[in-house]
KEKE-3310 file (N, C-alpha, C; in steps of 0.2 Angstrom, whole numbers, plus 5000, padded with zeros to 4 digits):
npx = (5193:5196:5191:5177:5173:5177:5167:5156:5156:5154:5143:5135:5137:5131:5117:5113:5118:5106:5094:5094:5091:5080:5072:5075:5066:5054:5052:5051:5041:5032:5029:5026:5013:5007:5004:4992:4983:4983:4971:4956:4956:4945:4930:4926:4938:4943:4943:4951:4964:4964:4968:4979:4986:4985:4974:4959:4943:4926:4917:4914:4907:4906:4920:4926:4919:4932:4941:4958:4967:4983:4993:4991:5003:5002:5012:5014:5028:5033:5037:5039:5044:5041:5041:5033:5023:5017:5024:5017:5027:5022:5026:5024:5019:5017:5012:5012:5009:5020:5024:5034:5034:5039:5037:5038:5026:5023:5013:5001:4991:4978:4978:4977:4964:4955:4955:4955:4953:4938:4931:4931:4925:4912:4909:4908:4898:4887:4894:4907:4911:4909:4921:4932:4931:4938:4949:4952:4952:4966:4962:4958:4971:4982:4989:4998:5000:4995:5005:5002:4990:4987:4994:4988:4977:4977:4986:4976:4966:4974:4973:4961:4957:4965:4957:4948:4936:4932:4926:4928:4929:4932:4944:4953:4954:4961:4972:4978:4980:4990:4998:5000:5011:5011:5009:5021:5023:5012:5001:4991:4989:4996:4989:4996:4989:4975:4976:4976:4980:4968:4956:4961:4979:4992:5001:5016:5027:5033:5032:5045:5061:5060:5065:5077:5074:5064:5056:5051:5036:5028)
npy = (5062:5065:5053:5053:5064:5060:5049:5057:5065:5052:5045:5057:5054:5043:5044:5056:5048:5040:5047:5053:5040:5037:5047:5046:5035:5038:5047:5035:5029:5039:5042:5030:5027:5038:5032:5032:5024:5028:5040:5040:5052:5065:5065:5071:5071:5058:5049:5058:5053:5039:5041:5047:5036:5027:5019:5023:5029:5034:5035:5029:5019:5010:5001:5008:5002:4997:4989:4992:4991:4993:4980:4975:4969:4960:4957:4949:4947:4943:4948:4956:4959:4973:4989:4981:4974:4967:4970:4968:4965:4972:4970:4979:4979:4987:4987:4992:4998:5008:5008:5003:5001:4999:4994:4994:4991:4993:4984:4982:4967:4973:4986:4983:4974:4982:4996:4991:4976:4977:4986:4982:4970:4974:4985:4975:4969:4956:4948:4947:4936:4925:4929:4927:4915:4906:4910:4915:4931:4933:4927:4932:4939:4937:4923:4907:4906:4917:4925:4919:4919:4932:4935:4927:4932:4945:4945:4938:4949:4959:4952:4953:4967:4969:4962:4967:4967:4972:4987:5005:5013:5005:5001:5013:5015:5002:5005:5017:5013:5005:5016:5018:5023:5039:5038:5042:5043:5045:5055:5061:5076:5077:5084:5088:5092:5083:5073:5071:5066:5066:5064:5058:5060:5055:5041:5038:5037:5034:5029:5014:5008:4989:4979:4967:4955:4954:4942:4927:4920:4904)
npz = (5220:5204:5201:5205:5195:5182:5183:5184:5174:5163:5167:5164:5150:5147:5149:5142:5128:5131:5131:5118:5111:5117:5111:5098:5096:5100:5091:5079:5084:5084:5068:5066:5072:5063:5054:5042:5029:5012:5008:4997:4983:4981:4973:4962:4957:4953:4938:4933:4942:4938:4923:4924:4928:4920:4915:4906:4906:4904:4916:4932:4937:4926:4913:4899:4881:4870:4882:4887:4900:4909:4915:4930:4942:4957:4972:4986:4996:5008:5024:5039:5058:5065:5076:5084:5077:5064:5046:5029:5014:4998:4982:4968:4951:4936:4920:4903:4887:4886:4899:4911:4925:4943:4959:4978:4991:5009:5020:5036:5041:5046:5038:5027:5027:5032:5024:5011:5007:5015:5009:4995:4995:4999:4989:4976:4981:4977:4966:4970:4979:4968:4962:4971:4977:4977:4983:4996:5009:5021:5039:5054:5066:5062:5059:5055:5038:5033:5026:5013:5011:5008:4998:4988:4987:4984:4973:4965:4966:4958:4946:4942:4941:4928:4920:4917:4926:4940:4943:4939:4950:4963:4958:4957:4969:4974:4968:4973:4989:4985:4983:4969:4955:4944:4927:4919:4905:4899:4889:4893:4901:4919:4931:4950:4959:4954:4960:4972:4991:5002:5014:5025:5034:5026:5019:5028:5022:5005:4990:4986:4983:4979:4990:4995:5010:5017:5028:5022:5017:5018)
capx = (5190:5196:5189:5171:5173:5176:5162:5150:5155:5152:5137:5130:5139:5126:5113:5113:5115:5097:5091:5095:5088:5073:5071:5073:5063:5048:5052:5050:5032:5024:5030:5022:5006:5003:5004:4988:4983:4978:4962:4954:4954:4939:4924:4927:4946:4944:4944:4959:4967:4964:4971:4986:4990:4987:4965:4955:4936:4922:4913:4917:4904:4910:4923:4921:4922:4936:4945:4962:4972:4989:4992:4993:5005:5006:5014:5017:5032:5034:5033:5044:5043:5045:5039:5028:5018:5020:5022:5017:5031:5019:5029:5019:5023:5012:5014:5008:5011:5026:5028:5035:5036:5040:5039:5036:5025:5022:5006:4999:4985:4970:4976:4974:4957:4949:4956:4957:4948:4931:4929:4929:4918:4906:4906:4908:4891:4888:4898:4913:4908:4912:4927:4937:4929:4944:4956:4948:4956:4967:4960:4963:4977:4991:4990:5003:5001:4994:5005:4999:4981:4987:4997:4985:4970:4981:4985:4967:4962:4976:4971:4953:4959:4969:4954:4945:4930:4934:4924:4935:4929:4937:4952:4955:4955:4966:4978:4977:4981:4994:5002:5003:5013:5008:5015:5025:5021:5005:5000:4986:4993:4993:4990:4997:4979:4969:4977:4979:4976:4960:4952:4967:4984:4994:5005:5020:5035:5035:5033:5050:5062:5059:5072:5076:5076:5056:5053:5047:5034:5023)
capy = (5069:5065:5047:5056:5069:5056:5043:5059:5063:5047:5046:5060:5054:5037:5051:5058:5043:5034:5053:5053:5033:5038:5053:5041:5028:5044:5048:5031:5028:5045:5040:5022:5033:5042:5025:5032:5023:5035:5041:5040:5058:5067:5060:5074:5070:5049:5048:5060:5050:5033:5042:5050:5031:5023:5019:5028:5027:5042:5033:5027:5013:5002:5003:5010:4998:4991:4992:4989:4993:4992:4973:4974:4962:4963:4949:4949:4943:4940:4952:4959:4965:4979:4991:4976:4976:4965:4973:4964:4968:4970:4970:4979:4980:4990:4987:4995:4998:5012:5008:4995:5002:4993:4998:4992:4994:4990:4987:4977:4966:4979:4990:4977:4972:4988:5000:4986:4969:4977:4989:4979:4966:4978:4988:4969:4964:4947:4947:4944:4927:4921:4931:4925:4908:4898:4915:4917:4933:4930:4927:4938:4937:4934:4915:4903:4905:4922:4928:4913:4919:4936:4932:4922:4936:4950:4941:4937:4955:4964:4950:4956:4971:4968:4959:4973:4964:4976:4993:5010:5016:5000:4999:5018:5013:4997:5009:5023:5010:5002:5019:5019:5031:5040:5036:5048:5042:5047:5062:5066:5083:5076:5088:5085:5093:5079:5064:5074:5062:5072:5065:5056:5060:5052:5036:5043:5035:5034:5021:5014:5001:4982:4975:4960:4957:4952:4937:4925:4914:4901)
capz = (5217:5199:5199:5204:5193:5176:5185:5183:5167:5162:5166:5159:5142:5145:5151:5134:5123:5134:5130:5111:5108:5118:5105:5091:5097:5099:5080:5074:5086:5078:5063:5065:5074:5057:5048:5041:5023:5008:5006:4989:4979:4979:4966:4956:4954:4952:4934:4933:4943:4933:4917:4927:4930:4911:4917:4905:4906:4905:4920:4938:4938:4921:4909:4892:4878:4872:4889:4887:4905:4909:4918:4935:4944:4962:4972:4995:4995:5013:5032:5045:5062:5066:5081:5088:5073:5057:5040:5024:5008:4993:4976:4963:4945:4931:4913:4898:4882:4885:4905:4916:4934:4949:4966:4984:5000:5018:5025:5040:5042:5047:5035:5020:5028:5032:5020:5004:5007:5014:5003:4991:4994:5000:4982:4971:4979:4976:4963:4977:4980:4965:4959:4977:4979:4977:4985:5004:5014:5027:5044:5060:5070:5057:5060:5052:5030:5032:5018:5009:5009:5006:4991:4984:4985:4979:4965:4961:4964:4953:4940:4940:4938:4922:4915:4920:4931:4945:4942:4940:4958:4966:4954:4960:4977:4974:4966:4979:4993:4984:4981:4962:4955:4938:4922:4913:4898:4898:4885:4899:4908:4926:4935:4957:4962:4952:4964:4981:4995:5006:5021:5029:5032:5018:5021:5031:5016:4999:4987:4987:4977:4980:4992:5001:5018:5021:5030:5017:5023:5012)
cpx = (5189:5192:5182:5169:5172:5169:5156:5150:5152:5147:5132:5132:5131:5119:5109:5113:5109:5093:5089:5091:5083:5070:5071:5068:5054:5049:5048:5044:5030:5026:5025:5013:5002:5005:4998:4986:4979:4972:4964:4953:4948:4937:4927:4936:4948:4945:4951:4965:4970:4971:4978:4991:4987:4978:4962:4947:4933:4915:4917:4912:4905:4915:4921:4923:4924:4939:4951:4967:4978:4990:4997:4996:5007:5007:5018:5022:5036:5032:5038:5041:5045:5040:5032:5024:5021:5015:5023:5021:5024:5024:5024:5024:5016:5015:5011:5012:5018:5029:5030:5037:5036:5041:5035:5030:5022:5015:5006:4994:4979:4972:4974:4966:4952:4949:4956:4952:4941:4928:4928:4924:4914:4906:4908:4900:4895:4892:4905:4916:4913:4918:4932:4935:4937:4951:4952:4953:4957:4962:4960:4969:4984:4993:4997:5000:4994:4997:5004:4996:4981:4990:4991:4979:4972:4981:4980:4965:4967:4975:4964:4953:4961:4965:4947:4936:4929:4931:4929:4935:4935:4945:4954:4957:4961:4973:4981:4982:4988:5003:5006:5005:5011:5013:5015:5026:5017:5004:4994:4992:4991:4996:4992:4991:4975:4971:4980:4974:4974:4962:4957:4974:4986:4998:5012:5027:5030:5034:5042:5053:5060:5065:5070:5077:5069:5058:5050:5043:5028:5016)
cpy = (5068:5057:5050:5059:5063:5050:5050:5061:5058:5043:5052:5060:5049:5042:5052:5053:5040:5041:5053:5046:5034:5042:5052:5039:5031:5045:5043:5027:5036:5043:5033:5026:5035:5037:5025:5030:5030:5033:5042:5049:5059:5065:5064:5071:5060:5049:5051:5056:5045:5035:5045:5042:5024:5019:5023:5025:5034:5040:5029:5020:5006:5007:5004:5004:4998:4994:4990:4992:4991:4986:4975:4969:4965:4954:4950:4943:4940:4946:4954:4960:4969:4986:4988:4974:4970:4966:4968:4967:4967:4973:4972:4981:4984:4991:4987:4996:5004:5012:5003:4998:4997:4996:4991:4995:4991:4992:4979:4974:4970:4983:4987:4976:4979:4992:4997:4982:4973:4983:4989:4973:4970:4983:4982:4966:4958:4942:4945:4938:4923:4921:4930:4920:4903:4905:4918:4923:4930:4932:4932:4938:4934:4928:4912:4906:4911:4927:4925:4918:4926:4937:4931:4928:4942:4949:4942:4944:4960:4961:4953:4963:4972:4967:4963:4973:4968:4983:4999:5014:5012:5001:5005:5016:5006:5003:5013:5019:5008:5008:5021:5023:5031:5039:5040:5048:5046:5055:5065:5071:5079:5082:5087:5085:5087:5072:5066:5068:5064:5069:5061:5056:5056:5046:5039:5042:5036:5028:5020:5007:4997:4981:4969:4959:4954:4945:4934:4920:4912:4900)
cpz = (5209:5197:5199:5200:5188:5179:5184:5176:5160:5158:5164:5152:5141:5146:5142:5127:5125:5128:5123:5107:5110:5113:5100:5091:5098:5094:5077:5075:5084:5074:5064:5064:5069:5053:5045:5033:5019:5007:4995:4986:4980:4973:4962:4952:4952:4945:4930:4937:4942:4930:4918:4930:4923:4910:4912:4905:4906:4910:4927:4940:4932:4918:4902:4887:4870:4877:4888:4893:4904:4914:4925:4940:4952:4967:4981:4994:5003:5019:5034:5048:5064:5070:5087:5084:5067:5053:5034:5018:5003:4987:4972:4957:4939:4926:4908:4892:4881:4892:4907:4922:4940:4956:4972:4988:5005:5019:5030:5038:5040:5043:5027:5022:5029:5026:5012:5003:5008:5011:4995:4987:4996:4993:4976:4972:4980:4971:4968:4977:4976:4961:4965:4979:4984:4981:4991:5007:5017:5033:5050:5065:5069:5059:5053:5044:5030:5026:5012:5006:5006:4999:4988:4983:4982:4971:4962:4961:4958:4944:4935:4935:4932:4917:4916:4923:4938:4940:4944:4946:4962:4962:4956:4969:4979:4973:4969:4984:4991:4982:4973:4960:4947:4933:4918:4908:4895:4896:4890:4902:4914:4932:4945:4960:4960:4955:4970:4984:5000:5012:5024:5029:5027:5020:5022:5024:5009:4997:4987:4984:4979:4986:4995:5009:5020:5022:5024:5020:5015:5017)
residu = (MET:ARG:LYS:ASN:SER:LEU:GLN:ARG:ARG:GLU:ALA:GLN:VAL:ARG:GLU:ARG:ALA:GLN:LEU:GLU:ARG:ALA:ARG:ASP:MET:MET:THR:GLU:HIS:MET:ARG:ALA:SER:LYS:ALA:GLU:MET:PRO:SER:LEU:PRO:ALA:GLU:SER:ASP:LEU:LEU:PRO:TYR:LEU:ARG:CYS:ARG:GLY:TYR:SER:SER:SER:SER:LEU:ASP:ARG:TRP:ASP:ASP:PRO:HIS:GLU:PRO:PRO:GLU:LEU:ILE:VAL:TYR:VAL:SER:GLY:HIS:ARG:GLU:TRP:ASP:GLY:HIS:THR:TRP:TYR:ASN:ILE:GLN:CYS:THR:LEU:LYS:GLY:ILE:ARG:ARG:ASP:ASP:SER:TRP:CYS:VAL:GLU:ARG:ARG:LEU:LEU:HIS:MET:ARG:GLY:HIS:LEU:HIS:ASN:PRO:ILE:LYS:ALA:GLY:LEU:GLY:SER:ALA:TYR:PHE:ASP:MET:PHE:GLN:HIS:ALA:PRO:PHE:ALA:SER:ARG:GLY:GLY:ILE:PRO:GLY:THR:THR:SER:GLN:LEU:ARG:ASP:TRP:MET:ARG:LYS:LEU:ALA:ARG:CYS:ILE:THR:GLN:GLY:GLU:VAL:PRO:PRO:ARG:LEU:THR:ALA:LEU:THR:LEU:CYS:PHE:LEU:GLU:THR:PRO:ILE:ASP:ARG:THR:ASN:SER:TYR:GLU:CYS:GLU:PRO:GLU:ALA:CYS:VAL:LEU:ASP:ALA:VAL:GLU:ALA:PHE:ASN:TYR:ARG:PRO:GLN:PRO:CYS:VAL:LEU:GLY:ALA:ARG:GLU:ASP:THR)
# end
């Protein structure tokens, strides 16, 4: 009897542990399923959104002259496998006269293609091919060499933004995709409402400090 009672108790403990693991896995799955990309703020909020990040313009179609933006540096450092998907680690730096912010985000290839590459390509039109002819975007399927291609493409995009070759509207799209933080040294008053992520539920985690551990891929 004592042996059976002990076995039942051990079985109950194992069952509780399994239920807790299942609950944790479900929580992680729900987090992943909500991992939508940040959407652009409303049209009327795009210029304030840019000003809050150190980019000044009076138009969404072209930059004012002179245009002296902060330097955007983007580096795809590697990737990791999580929940059956490949997540690419994107290290970001924004350097201005009084700011030097660094942060990291993680994105899947489908995020980078659908929420960044495709609208950038459509928005630039024929200029896209001249701009990225030596830095083609990664092929579908996450084949070997994908990280290297993403690294080159993102580096080129960041360089073109810094050089003022990407119009304000698409620059705002890129900054939003990368979850660029507000410039706290900016004299422009940045109201939280001016940088709302509206149409799609925001990505479920905030920008994080750069950490090691992502698999490096050349």
